C-alpha positions in Angstrom: -2.3 23.0 72.1 -5.8 24.2 72.3 -6.2 27.6 70.8 -7.3 30.1 72.8 -8.6 33.0 71.4 -10.2 36.3 73.0 -14.2 35.7 71.5 -14.3 32.3 74.0 -14.9 32.1 77.2 -13.7 29.3 79.6 -16.3 27.0 80.1 -13.2 24.5 82.3 -12.9 25.7 85.9 -10.3 24.0 88.1 -11.0 23.5 91.8 -8.0 23.0 94.1 -7.6 22.0 97.7 -5.4 23.1 99.8 -4.7 22.6 103.5 -3.5 25.6 103.7 -5.1 28.0 101.9 -4.4 31.4 102.4 -0.5 30.6 102.1 -1.2 28.6 98.7 -3.1 32.1 97.5 0.1 34.0 98.4 2.2 31.8 96.6 0.3 31.9 93.5 0.2 35.1 93.5 4.3 35.8 94.1 5.5 33.0 92.7 3.1 32.3 89.9 1.3 35.4 88.7 -2.0 35.0 89.6 -4.1 38.0 90.6 -6.8 37.2 93.5 -10.5 37.8 92.1 -12.3 36.9 95.3 -12.3 35.0 98.7 -14.6 33.4 101.3 -12.9 33.6 104.5 -14.0 31.2 106.7 -14.4 31.9 110.5 -12.1 29.3 111.3 -9.4 31.1 109.0 -9.3 28.7 106.2 -10.9 29.5 102.8 -14.3 28.2 101.5 -13.9 29.1 98.1 -11.4 31.4 96.1 -10.9 33.0 92.5 -7.3 33.5 90.7 -7.1 34.5 87.7 -4.3 34.6 85.3 -4.6 35.7 82.1 -8.1 36.6 82.5 -8.4 32.4 82.8 -9.9 31.2 86.7 -8.8 28.8 89.0 -10.6 27.9 91.9 -9.4 26.6 95.1 -10.7 25.9 98.6 -9.1 24.8 102.2 -9.4 20.7 102.2 -12.7 19.1 103.3 -11.6 16.1 104.7 -15.1 14.6 105.5 -15.8 15.3 102.0 -12.8 13.5 100.2 -11.1 16.8 99.2 -7.5 16.3 100.0 -4.6 18.3 99.3 -2.3 16.4 97.1 0.4 15.9 99.7 -2.1 13.7 100.8 -1.9 11.3 97.8 0.8 8.9 97.0 1.2 10.5 93.6 0.4 13.3 91.3 -2.9 13.4 90.3 -3.2 16.1 88.0 -1.5 18.5 86.3 -2.3 22.1 85.0 -1.0 23.7 81.8 -1.0 28.0 81.6 -0.3 29.3 78.5 2.0 32.7 79.4 3.6 35.6 77.1 6.9 34.9 78.2 7.4 31.6 79.6 11.7 31.9 80.4 10.5 35.4 82.4 7.6 33.5 84.1 10.4 30.0 84.9 13.0 33.2 86.4 9.9 34.9 88.7 8.9 31.3 89.8 11.8 30.3 90.8 13.1 33.1 92.5 9.8 33.1 94.8 10.3 29.1 96.2 8.3 26.9 93.2 9.9 23.6 93.5 11.3 23.8 89.5 10.9 19.8 88.0 11.7 20.6 84.1 13.8 23.7 83.1 12.2 25.4 80.5 12.5 23.7 77.4 11.4 23.5 73.4 8.6 20.7 73.2 7.8 18.9 70.1 4.1 19.9 69.8 5.1 23.7 69.1 5.2 25.7 73.0 8.8 26.1 75.2 7.4 24.8 78.9 9.1 24.4 82.2 6.9 22.6 85.2 7.0 23.7 88.7 5.3 22.3 92.6 3.8 24.2 94.3 3.9 24.4 97.9 1.4 21.5 98.9 2.0 19.3 95.5 0.2 20.8 92.7 1.7 20.4 89.5 2.1 23.6 87.1 3.1 23.6 83.3 3.8 26.6 82.0 4.3 27.4 78.5 4.3 29.7 75.5 4.3 29.2 71.8 7.7 29.0 69.6 7.7 30.9 67.4 7.3 29.2 63.7 6.5 25.8 66.3 10.7 25.4 66.3 
């Protein structure tokens, strides 16, 4: 897994689309522990742009824009991508997410690459992988 050190700045920013972006923001905060950094509410109740933080890293999101080709995963025939997020305590994170209604698709398990991970879907079908390094890589 890539190593992230405190002296590196984020240079890739995932940008996700949700049909109900306000509900997605609430879910991501409650289930996965994100903090809201900014939000641009539109007059129709949609979100033009929002930024959420997890461990100092930004995920951007907005309400879907069908005319521009921006769709929610629930509109697609498969899962187009996954997001991997390193957390301090993957088992504690898993219990929080499950308790908040995240759809767990893989329980926490030690992987051969030195991380303990679990996989979950958010309320519109984006797949998230959360993981913590396993001490001594075992």
